[in-house]
C-alpha positions in Angstrom: 126.5 193.8 109.7 127.4 190.3 110.8 124.9 187.5 111.0 124.8 183.8 112.0 122.1 181.3 111.0 121.2 178.9 113.8 119.0 175.9 112.8 116.8 175.1 115.9 114.4 172.3 117.0 113.7 169.1 115.1 112.2 171.2 112.4 115.6 172.8 111.8 114.2 176.1 111.0 116.5 179.1 110.8 116.8 181.4 113.8 119.0 184.3 112.8 121.4 186.2 115.0 122.5 189.6 113.5 124.6 192.3 115.0 126.3 195.7 114.5 130.1 195.3 114.2 130.7 198.8 115.6 128.6 198.4 118.8 128.4 194.6 119.1 124.7 195.1 119.8 122.4 192.6 118.1 119.0 191.0 117.6 117.6 187.5 117.6 115.2 186.9 114.7 112.6 184.2 115.1 113.6 182.2 118.2 111.5 179.1 117.5 113.2 177.1 120.3 116.5 175.6 121.6 117.1 178.9 123.5 120.3 177.5 125.1 121.7 176.9 121.7 120.8 180.4 120.6 122.3 182.0 123.7 125.5 180.0 123.4 126.0 181.5 120.0 125.3 184.9 121.4 128.0 184.3 124.0 130.5 183.0 121.5 130.3 186.3 119.5 130.1 188.4 122.7 127.0 190.2 121.5 124.7 192.3 123.6 121.2 191.4 122.5 119.0 194.5 122.5 115.8 193.2 120.9 113.9 190.2 119.5 112.5 190.5 115.9 109.7 188.3 114.8 108.7 187.8 111.1 105.5 185.8 111.8 103.7 183.8 114.5 104.0 180.2 113.4 105.1 178.0 116.3 108.4 176.9 114.6 109.5 180.6 114.4 108.0 182.1 117.6 107.6 179.4 120.2 110.6 180.6 122.3 109.8 184.3 122.1 108.1 184.8 125.5 110.8 182.8 127.4 113.6 184.6 125.6 112.2 188.0 126.5 112.1 186.9 130.1 115.7 185.7 130.0 117.1 188.8 128.3 114.6 191.5 129.4 114.6 193.0 125.9 111.7 194.3 123.8 109.9 192.3 121.0 109.4 194.1 117.7 107.2 192.6 115.0 105.3 191.1 113.4 102.3 193.0 111.9 99.2 193.0 114.2 97.3 190.8 111.7 99.5 188.0 113.1 97.8 188.1 116.5 95.7 185.2 115.3 98.7 182.9 115.1 100.4 184.2 118.2 97.2 183.5 120.2 97.4 179.9 118.9 101.0 179.2 120.1 100.0 177.2 123.3 97.8 174.8 121.4 100.0 174.7 118.3 103.0 173.8 120.3 101.2 170.8 121.7 99.9 169.8 118.3 103.3 170.0 116.6 105.3 168.4 119.5 107.1 171.5 120.7 107.7 172.4 124.4 104.6 174.3 125.7 104.8 177.7 124.2 103.3 180.9 125.5 101.5 183.8 123.8 103.2 187.2 123.8 102.4 190.8 123.1 105.0 192.5 121.0 106.3 195.8 122.5 105.9 197.2 119.0 103.7 195.9 116.2 105.2 196.7 112.8 103.6 198.0 109.6 104.9 198.3 106.0 107.4 201.2 105.9 108.5 201.0 109.5 112.2 200.8 110.5 113.9 199.0 113.3 117.3 199.8 114.7 120.0 197.4 115.9 123.1 199.1 117.2 124.0 201.7 114.5 122.1 199.8 111.8 118.6 200.5 110.5 116.5 197.8 109.0 113.5 198.5 106.7 110.3 196.6 107.4 108.1 195.3 104.6 104.7 193.7 105.3 104.5 190.6 103.1 101.2 188.8 103.7 100.4 185.5 102.0 102.1 182.7 104.0 100.4 184.3 107.0 98.4 187.6 107.2 100.8 189.6 109.3 104.2 188.3 108.0 107.0 191.0 107.8 110.5 190.9 106.5 113.6 192.8 107.6 116.0 194.4 105.0 119.4 195.9 105.9 120.1 198.1 102.8 123.8 198.7 103.5 124.7 195.0 103.7 122.0 194.1 101.0 120.6 191.3 103.2 117.0 190.5 103.9 115.6 188.2 106.5 112.4 186.9 104.9 111.0 184.2 107.2 108.7 181.9 105.2 107.9 184.2 102.3 110.5 182.9 100.0 113.0 180.0 99.9 115.8 178.8 97.7 113.8 177.2 94.9 110.4 177.5 96.6 107.9 179.8 98.3 105.9 179.7 101.5 102.9 177.4 101.7 99.5 179.1 101.9 97.2 176.2 102.9 97.3 177.1 106.6 94.4 179.2 108.0 94.4 182.8 106.6 97.1 182.0 104.0 96.5 183.5 100.6 98.5 182.4 97.5 97.7 185.5 95.4 98.8 187.7 98.3 102.1 185.8 98.7 103.0 186.1 95.0 102.1 189.8 95.1 104.3 190.3 98.2 107.3 188.6 96.5 107.0 190.4 93.2 106.0 193.9 94.5 107.9 194.1 97.8 110.9 191.8 97.5 112.0 191.9 93.8 112.2 195.8 93.7 114.9 195.6 96.5 117.3 194.3 93.8 118.7 191.1 92.3 121.9 191.5 94.4 120.1 191.1 97.7 121.0 188.0 99.7 118.1 186.6 101.7 118.0 184.4 104.7 114.8 182.2 104.6 113.1 180.6 107.5 114.2 177.1 106.3 117.1 176.0 104.2 120.0 177.8 102.6 120.3 181.4 101.7 120.0 182.6 98.1 119.6 185.9 96.2 116.6 187.5 94.7 118.3 187.5 91.3 118.8 183.8 91.4 115.2 183.2 92.4 113.9 185.4 89.7 116.0 183.3 87.2 115.2 179.8 88.5 112.5 179.6 91.1 109.8 177.4 89.6 107.0 179.0 91.7 107.7 182.7 91.3 110.5 183.2 88.9 110.2 185.7 86.0 107.8 184.4 83.5 106.1 181.9 85.8 102.3 182.0 85.8 100.7 183.2 89.0 98.6 180.0 89.3 101.4 177.6 90.1 100.9 175.2 92.9 101.9 176.0 96.5 105.2 174.8 97.9 105.7 172.3 100.7 107.4 174.5 103.2 
């Protein structure tokens, strides 16, 4: 597996481009905007995009989804259907947060915990990780030991849960019961900021590291 992280929009959130080296088929994960920048990166690597993967419906991660689907004529997979609440808000949220006017979209496939998605010859495991939002999912490629976690976990922080339908206890549970068991050696790509490993976060994350009480304050992401 190969991957490139593309910070997009003034929010500089991470859009990820990942692809299969054998087939050069790939996926765009969380196209929040700046589609010309994303597609230029696709062209640079000569990748054939075969699907769009969405971790969650917040405007900074999903605002460009409908337009990118039109441009590429590829299916959208993810998130979990509990995220319909946020996807339906994209037009109004894009105005509120100063994004170009975003459209709602209907995924070609809603995902549930335990699903798998394919990209080229690769198979990614899907984990439903509610808390930051109710329908948030993450994508894990077990051969490469890489996870794309959206806004569940960050280097030194965790996703905020003060937005509508956020739940701090659910987020902590998602991290400890769905992410940590994947292994300390897993490198994760967050929705904002640099990559890290689950092992490093278990050792040092002040919000959800080993031994940290469940009642710590929310992060600012």
